[in-house]
PLY file of the C-alpha trace (Angstrom):
ply
format ascii 1.0
element vertex 179
property float x
property float y
property float z
element edge 178
property int vertex1
property int vertex2
end_header
-54.45 -5.05 27.55
-53.68 -5.95 31.21
-50.59 -3.55 32.60
-48.32 -6.82 32.97
-48.64 -7.81 29.26
-47.77 -4.02 28.18
-44.76 -4.31 30.62
-43.66 -7.73 29.34
-43.98 -6.18 25.57
-42.02 -3.26 26.48
-39.23 -5.31 28.17
-39.28 -7.52 25.19
-38.81 -4.59 22.79
-36.06 -3.37 24.74
-34.33 -6.43 24.87
-34.48 -6.72 20.91
-33.19 -3.16 20.50
-30.42 -4.01 22.71
-29.31 -7.25 21.01
-29.74 -5.74 17.38
-28.39 -2.38 17.66
-24.73 -3.22 18.02
-24.98 -4.89 14.55
-26.72 -2.09 12.51
-23.42 -0.74 11.32
-22.66 -4.15 9.85
-24.98 -3.19 7.01
-23.32 0.17 6.45
-19.99 -1.66 6.17
-21.23 -4.01 3.29
-23.24 -1.55 1.80
-20.97 1.66 2.21
-20.80 4.36 -0.59
-18.29 6.80 -1.59
-19.52 10.22 -0.83
-18.52 11.48 -4.23
-20.22 8.41 -6.01
-18.20 6.65 -8.63
-14.73 8.28 -8.94
-12.57 8.23 -12.05
-8.92 7.44 -11.16
-5.82 6.89 -13.08
-4.14 3.72 -12.47
-1.45 3.27 -14.95
-0.46 3.99 -18.47
-0.09 1.01 -21.19
3.54 1.65 -21.42
3.65 0.75 -17.61
2.61 -2.55 -18.16
4.12 -5.62 -20.41
2.01 -8.84 -21.23
1.99 -10.80 -18.05
2.75 -7.84 -15.62
0.70 -6.50 -12.84
0.45 -3.43 -10.54
-1.17 -3.25 -7.17
-3.07 0.03 -6.28
-5.79 1.45 -4.14
-9.04 2.60 -5.38
-10.69 5.10 -4.58
-7.34 6.91 -3.40
-7.94 9.51 -0.75
-4.49 10.78 -0.10
-4.42 9.70 3.33
-2.31 6.55 3.78
-4.13 4.76 6.68
-7.50 5.17 4.58
-5.59 4.21 1.21
-3.83 1.17 2.74
-7.55 -0.22 3.74
-7.65 -3.90 2.53
-11.05 -3.25 0.98
-9.39 -0.59 -1.16
-6.58 -2.88 -2.49
-6.87 -4.15 -6.29
-4.69 -5.36 -8.91
-4.20 -4.53 -12.80
-3.11 -7.42 -14.74
-2.21 -7.42 -18.46
-2.79 -11.21 -19.91
-0.09 -12.82 -21.90
-2.35 -11.95 -25.05
-2.48 -8.04 -23.62
-5.93 -8.13 -21.87
-6.22 -5.89 -19.22
-8.06 -7.38 -15.94
-8.72 -5.71 -12.40
-9.76 -7.61 -9.39
-10.14 -6.58 -5.81
-7.63 -8.27 -3.53
-10.02 -9.23 -1.10
-10.48 -12.98 -0.89
-14.27 -13.92 -0.79
-13.72 -16.74 1.59
-12.45 -14.85 4.71
-11.12 -11.60 3.35
-7.31 -12.26 3.21
-5.45 -10.42 0.36
-4.55 -12.92 -2.45
-1.57 -12.02 -4.48
-0.98 -12.43 -8.39
1.61 -15.10 -9.11
2.93 -14.12 -12.41
4.68 -17.48 -13.47
0.93 -19.21 -12.62
-1.16 -16.59 -14.06
-3.50 -16.97 -11.00
-4.37 -14.99 -7.68
-3.42 -17.25 -4.83
-4.91 -16.41 -1.44
-2.06 -17.12 1.28
-4.51 -17.87 4.02
-6.50 -20.79 2.86
-5.08 -21.41 -0.58
-8.08 -20.43 -2.59
-6.91 -19.66 -6.34
-8.51 -17.27 -8.91
-8.28 -17.43 -12.74
-6.71 -14.62 -14.25
-9.05 -14.45 -17.16
-12.24 -14.06 -14.98
-11.23 -13.97 -11.27
-13.48 -16.92 -10.59
-12.24 -19.23 -7.73
-11.24 -22.84 -9.19
-9.51 -24.06 -5.80
-9.47 -23.95 -2.17
-12.53 -22.98 -0.10
-13.76 -20.08 -2.28
-14.24 -22.41 -4.77
-16.66 -24.31 -2.79
-18.79 -21.45 -2.41
-21.96 -20.76 -4.10
-22.34 -18.39 -6.99
-22.12 -15.32 -6.99
-19.81 -15.35 -3.84
-17.21 -17.46 -5.63
-15.60 -14.69 -7.99
-13.63 -11.66 -7.02
-15.25 -8.18 -8.01
-13.78 -6.87 -10.91
-12.91 -3.23 -11.54
-14.31 -1.24 -14.47
-11.59 0.56 -16.54
-11.25 2.66 -19.54
-8.12 3.21 -21.59
-7.96 6.86 -23.24
-6.20 7.69 -26.43
-3.13 8.41 -24.67
-2.80 4.76 -23.37
-3.97 6.16 -19.88
-5.96 3.40 -17.95
-8.58 4.74 -15.67
-10.51 3.00 -13.09
-14.46 3.97 -13.31
-16.05 2.06 -10.72
-16.40 -1.55 -9.17
-18.48 -4.52 -10.46
-19.59 -6.64 -7.36
-19.46 -6.36 -3.56
-15.81 -6.28 -1.98
-15.36 -9.30 0.05
-18.69 -10.84 -0.99
-18.24 -11.51 -4.84
-19.97 -10.60 -8.02
-22.37 -11.64 -10.88
-20.33 -13.44 -13.44
-22.55 -15.77 -15.48
-23.21 -14.19 -18.99
-20.63 -11.26 -18.09
-17.63 -11.03 -20.17
-14.58 -9.64 -18.67
-13.82 -7.67 -21.76
-17.25 -5.73 -21.40
-15.68 -3.93 -18.14
-12.95 -2.48 -20.13
-13.84 0.42 -22.49
-11.88 2.16 -24.92
-12.46 6.08 -24.74
0 1
1 2
2 3
3 4
4 5
5 6
6 7
7 8
8 9
9 10
10 11
11 12
12 13
13 14
14 15
15 16
16 17
17 18
18 19
19 20
20 21
21 22
22 23
23 24
24 25
25 26
26 27
27 28
28 29
29 30
30 31
31 32
32 33
33 34
34 35
35 36
36 37
37 38
38 39
39 40
40 41
41 42
42 43
43 44
44 45
45 46
46 47
47 48
48 49
49 50
50 51
51 52
52 53
53 54
54 55
55 56
56 57
57 58
58 59
59 60
60 61
61 62
62 63
63 64
64 65
65 66
66 67
67 68
68 69
69 70
70 71
71 72
72 73
73 74
74 75
75 76
76 77
77 78
78 79
79 80
80 81
81 82
82 83
83 84
84 85
85 86
86 87
87 88
88 89
89 90
90 91
91 92
92 93
93 94
94 95
95 96
96 97
97 98
98 99
99 100
100 101
101 102
102 103
103 104
104 105
105 106
106 107
107 108
108 109
109 110
110 111
111 112
112 113
113 114
114 115
115 116
116 117
117 118
118 119
119 120
120 121
121 122
122 123
123 124
124 125
125 126
126 127
127 128
128 129
129 130
130 131
131 132
132 133
133 134
134 135
135 136
136 137
137 138
138 139
139 140
140 141
141 142
142 143
143 144
144 145
145 146
146 147
147 148
148 149
149 150
150 151
151 152
152 153
153 154
154 155
155 156
156 157
157 158
158 159
159 160
160 161
161 162
162 163
163 164
164 165
165 166
166 167
167 168
168 169
169 170
170 171
171 172
172 173
173 174
174 175
175 176
176 177
177 178
């Protein structure tokens, strides 16, 4: 190969590396994993909730307020009117704002662009998130366990925070385990 082609190939490779390298950490952001793996964390007790009630919490908690206040660690535990438990990520799958649970409407509503999520399954029914393709139109759900004392434990997340989750053929009740 002539020296000019080798030089050109080297310059193009260096340019490609210079353009791509700043974005490599984006992959780590979306696929970050906790060093300790899945963490079992107590959220509340059944006595702390009434039908229609809710609790905001962070998962997994570290004890460091800066880390625990990260929006990508924010969740809401909801007890539906019929006594079912639901846990959803509070990161909107549209543009990552933090939806709030509105008890009177029994919906999670995002203040930024008005996406509305159903209480029973966390699927967007209105706003920009509702127009996103499956599976990016549903909030990730927390996997929980309820022990004999009524303590509610979060043991993992189904879905990718800020992106969505598979929700066809999965019943929300399958994510609640009685132990």
